BAMILUM-421134 format. One record per residue (C-alpha): residue in one letter; x, y, z. Coordinates in pm, 1 decimal. Layout:
BEGIN
{"a", {X, Y, Z}}
...
//
This chain:
BEGIN
{"x", {777.0, -8365.7, -3655.8}}
{"x", {1025.5, -8561.9, -3452.9}}
{"x", {992.1, -8862.1, -3681.6}}
{"x", {1010.2, -8641.6, -3992.3}}
{"x", {1348.9, -8488.9, -3906.6}}
{"x", {1611.3, -8759.4, -3852.0}}
{"x", {1926.8, -8692.2, -3651.9}}
{"x", {2236.4, -8606.8, -3854.4}}
{"x", {2476.2, -8896.8, -3886.8}}
{"x", {2825.1, -8888.5, -3745.3}}
{"x", {2953.4, -8809.7, -3402.6}}
{"x", {2851.5, -8477.0, -3255.8}}
{"x", {2987.2, -8382.0, -2917.9}}
{"x", {2705.3, -8154.0, -2796.4}}
{"x", {2360.8, -8246.6, -2920.6}}
{"x", {2257.1, -8331.2, -3273.1}}
{"x", {2238.8, -8036.3, -3513.1}}
{"x", {1921.2, -8173.4, -3673.0}}
{"x", {1744.0, -8034.4, -3366.2}}
{"x", {1794.1, -7691.1, -3520.9}}
{"x", {1578.5, -7800.6, -3815.5}}
{"x", {1309.1, -7931.8, -3581.3}}
{"x", {1314.1, -7613.7, -3376.3}}
{"x", {1314.3, -7400.6, -3691.3}}
{"x", {998.8, -7575.5, -3807.6}}
{"x", {838.3, -7505.8, -3470.6}}
{"x", {932.0, -7137.0, -3497.3}}
{"x", {788.2, -7117.3, -3850.3}}
{"x", {458.9, -7282.4, -3758.2}}
{"x", {395.6, -7170.8, -3399.0}}
{"x", {212.5, -6845.3, -3475.0}}
{"x", {-6.3, -7019.6, -3734.0}}
{"x", {-94.8, -7296.5, -3493.7}}
{"x", {-177.0, -7050.0, -3217.7}}
{"x", {-376.9, -6815.1, -3443.5}}
{"x", {-663.8, -7061.6, -3412.1}}
{"x", {-667.5, -6995.3, -3035.1}}
{"x", {-534.3, -6640.7, -2993.7}}
{"x", {-718.5, -6378.4, -3195.8}}
{"x", {-505.7, -6070.2, -3120.5}}
{"x", {-187.6, -6072.3, -3332.5}}
{"x", {37.5, -5906.6, -3069.5}}
{"x", {-74.9, -6157.6, -2806.5}}
{"x", {-24.5, -6440.4, -3054.6}}
{"x", {334.5, -6327.2, -3117.6}}
{"x", {415.6, -6315.8, -2744.9}}
{"x", {246.6, -6647.4, -2670.3}}
{"x", {425.2, -6815.3, -2962.8}}
{"x", {760.9, -6696.7, -2823.8}}
{"x", {692.2, -6872.6, -2493.9}}
{"x", {585.2, -7183.7, -2683.2}}
{"x", {895.7, -7200.9, -2902.5}}
{"x", {1125.6, -7137.5, -2606.3}}
{"x", {960.4, -7427.9, -2423.5}}
{"x", {1131.9, -7692.6, -2631.0}}
{"x", {1497.1, -7606.5, -2583.7}}
{"x", {1759.4, -7385.0, -2738.1}}
{"x", {1843.0, -7446.6, -3102.7}}
{"x", {2182.1, -7275.8, -3087.0}}
{"x", {2309.1, -7444.1, -2769.9}}
{"x", {2131.6, -7773.1, -2848.5}}
{"x", {2012.0, -7800.5, -2491.2}}
{"x", {1702.3, -7825.0, -2276.0}}
{"x", {1648.6, -7752.8, -1907.5}}
{"x", {1423.3, -7625.5, -1634.3}}
{"x", {1418.4, -7271.7, -1779.0}}
{"x", {1259.4, -7411.8, -2094.9}}
{"x", {1015.0, -7602.4, -1878.4}}
{"x", {928.6, -7271.3, -1708.9}}
{"x", {866.0, -7115.8, -2051.7}}
{"x", {600.1, -7379.7, -2109.7}}
{"x", {433.8, -7283.1, -1782.1}}
{"x", {450.0, -6917.6, -1894.7}}
{"x", {288.7, -7024.5, -2224.1}}
{"x", {6.8, -7198.4, -2036.0}}
{"x", {-27.7, -6897.5, -1805.3}}
{"x", {-68.5, -6669.2, -2106.3}}
{"x", {-342.2, -6894.9, -2240.4}}
{"x", {-514.3, -6883.3, -1901.6}}
{"x", {-486.7, -6503.0, -1885.0}}
{"x", {-642.9, -6481.9, -2231.6}}
{"x", {-932.0, -6698.3, -2101.9}}
{"x", {-840.5, -6980.0, -2339.8}}
{"x", {-773.3, -7221.7, -2054.2}}
{"x", {-1045.6, -7207.4, -1788.3}}
{"x", {-950.2, -7212.4, -1417.9}}
{"x", {-1155.0, -7528.1, -1368.9}}
{"x", {-911.5, -7712.7, -1599.1}}
{"x", {-588.3, -7627.5, -1413.7}}
{"x", {-558.6, -7972.2, -1253.5}}
{"x", {-605.7, -8147.2, -1588.0}}
{"x", {-357.6, -7910.9, -1750.8}}
{"x", {-91.8, -8008.1, -1496.1}}
{"x", {-168.2, -8379.9, -1506.6}}
{"x", {-247.6, -8431.1, -1875.4}}
{"x", {-115.6, -8142.3, -2088.0}}
{"x", {206.5, -8096.1, -1891.0}}
{"x", {272.1, -8470.1, -1888.3}}
{"x", {224.5, -8483.4, -2267.1}}
{"x", {462.8, -8189.5, -2300.2}}
{"x", {719.3, -8376.1, -2088.7}}
{"x", {684.7, -8680.2, -2313.9}}
{"x", {747.8, -8472.1, -2626.4}}
{"x", {1049.3, -8306.5, -2465.7}}
{"x", {1186.7, -8643.7, -2357.3}}
{"x", {1153.2, -8767.3, -2716.0}}
{"x", {1346.1, -8458.8, -2834.5}}
{"x", {1617.9, -8509.4, -2572.7}}
{"x", {1653.7, -8875.4, -2669.9}}
{"x", {1642.0, -8829.6, -3047.7}}
{"x", {1867.0, -8524.1, -3071.3}}
{"x", {2080.4, -8595.7, -2761.0}}
{"x", {2012.2, -8250.4, -2619.3}}
{"x", {2244.0, -8137.9, -2344.5}}
{"x", {2106.2, -8045.9, -2002.7}}
{"x", {2090.9, -7665.4, -1976.5}}
{"x", {2239.9, -7535.4, -1655.8}}
{"x", {2284.3, -7879.2, -1503.0}}
{"x", {2408.9, -7891.8, -1148.4}}
{"x", {2543.9, -8242.5, -1196.9}}
{"x", {2544.3, -8455.7, -886.8}}
{"x", {2390.6, -8172.8, -680.5}}
{"x", {2058.2, -8182.4, -858.3}}
{"x", {1798.4, -8456.1, -869.5}}
{"x", {1746.8, -8425.1, -1244.2}}
{"x", {1949.5, -8260.9, -1519.6}}
{"x", {1645.4, -8161.9, -1728.1}}
{"x", {1342.7, -8107.8, -1505.5}}
{"x", {1228.9, -7922.3, -1196.7}}
{"x", {861.6, -7824.1, -1218.3}}
{"x", {771.6, -8179.0, -1314.7}}
{"x", {866.7, -8285.4, -962.2}}
{"x", {658.8, -8004.4, -816.2}}
{"x", {347.8, -8106.1, -1012.2}}
{"x", {420.8, -8473.5, -952.0}}
{"x", {448.7, -8417.8, -577.2}}
{"x", {120.4, -8225.5, -576.2}}
{"x", {-39.8, -8519.5, -754.7}}
{"x", {93.8, -8764.2, -493.2}}
{"x", {-35.6, -8552.6, -204.0}}
{"x", {-387.7, -8598.4, -338.4}}
{"x", {-348.8, -8974.9, -370.3}}
{"x", {-468.9, -9229.5, -116.2}}
{"x", {-166.1, -9456.1, -165.6}}
{"x", {125.4, -9240.0, -283.0}}
{"x", {390.9, -9484.7, -171.7}}
{"x", {685.3, -9397.3, 51.2}}
{"x", {1000.5, -9190.5, -5.4}}
{"x", {1198.6, -9516.6, -20.7}}
{"x", {999.1, -9623.7, -327.4}}
{"x", {1223.3, -9412.1, -551.6}}
{"x", {1504.9, -9655.6, -470.7}}
{"x", {1301.2, -9954.5, -589.6}}
{"x", {1323.5, -9974.4, -967.5}}
{"x", {1031.9, -10216.8, -993.6}}
{"x", {808.2, -9985.1, -788.7}}
{"x", {911.1, -9683.9, -998.6}}
{"x", {840.8, -9878.0, -1318.3}}
{"x", {498.0, -9977.9, -1186.4}}
{"x", {395.6, -9628.2, -1073.2}}
{"x", {542.3, -9419.1, -1356.5}}
{"x", {242.9, -9462.4, -1587.8}}
{"x", {4.5, -9302.2, -1341.6}}
{"x", {221.7, -9058.7, -1146.8}}
{"x", {430.1, -8774.9, -1291.3}}
{"x", {680.6, -8788.1, -1004.9}}
{"x", {761.9, -9153.3, -1068.6}}
{"x", {774.7, -9091.3, -1445.5}}
{"x", {1052.1, -8839.0, -1376.2}}
{"x", {1237.0, -9082.3, -1150.1}}
{"x", {1210.1, -9348.8, -1421.9}}
{"x", {1379.5, -9109.2, -1667.5}}
{"x", {1668.1, -9073.9, -1420.7}}
{"x", {1702.9, -9452.2, -1403.9}}
{"x", {1707.4, -9467.9, -1783.5}}
{"x", {1972.9, -9196.2, -1815.9}}
{"x", {2206.4, -9265.6, -1524.3}}
{"x", {2373.9, -9567.1, -1373.2}}
{"x", {2506.8, -9652.1, -1031.2}}
{"x", {2351.7, -9609.4, -688.7}}
{"x", {2070.2, -9354.1, -691.4}}
{"x", {2207.8, -9164.1, -391.0}}
{"x", {2533.2, -9100.2, -576.7}}
{"x", {2392.1, -8945.4, -894.7}}
{"x", {2065.7, -8795.8, -767.3}}
{"x", {2084.1, -8683.1, -404.5}}
//
C-alpha cells in the first residue's frame, strides 16, 4: 500500500498527512487479513489492534519503540493462539521482524514520520530499540560477529547490514544522521 498512497505535496512540518490514509487502510483491512489466521472474533479484534498500533500513530504522524513493542505483542498473541509454533521463534525474530522493520523504514521515509518519544542525542536510535536486542542476540550466535569498533566503520556496516539486524539498524542511523557517530548516537 505504500506505493499506492503517495505523500501529500507541500511542506508539512511534522510528518506527511497521507500517512493517515495509509494507516486508515490498515485499520480497515487488518481484521479481514487476520480472520484467515485467527478464528475467534474477539481474539481477532484484539490481535488486529496490536497489529495496527505496530505501524505508528496516525494522529501524531510518528513511529517509535512503543510501536515496535506492539508488533512484538502482536507476534506474542499469535504464539499464544498456537498460530506461531515455538520452534519458529528464531526465524520470526530474524526474518519476520526484519521484514517488519523494512516496512516501517519505508513508511518513515515515505511519510517522514517523526520519532515518537525520541531521547535525541541520549539514545542510540530515534525509532528502534528491540531491533538492537534481536540483532545483538543474532550476533552472539555468530562465529565472526565483528568488534564493537565496527559500528564506526561505514564500509563494514554497509557490508554486514544485509545479513545482520544490528548492522542494518546502524546503517539506518548513518543514512539519517550526519557528523561523528559518537556525537549523535552515544
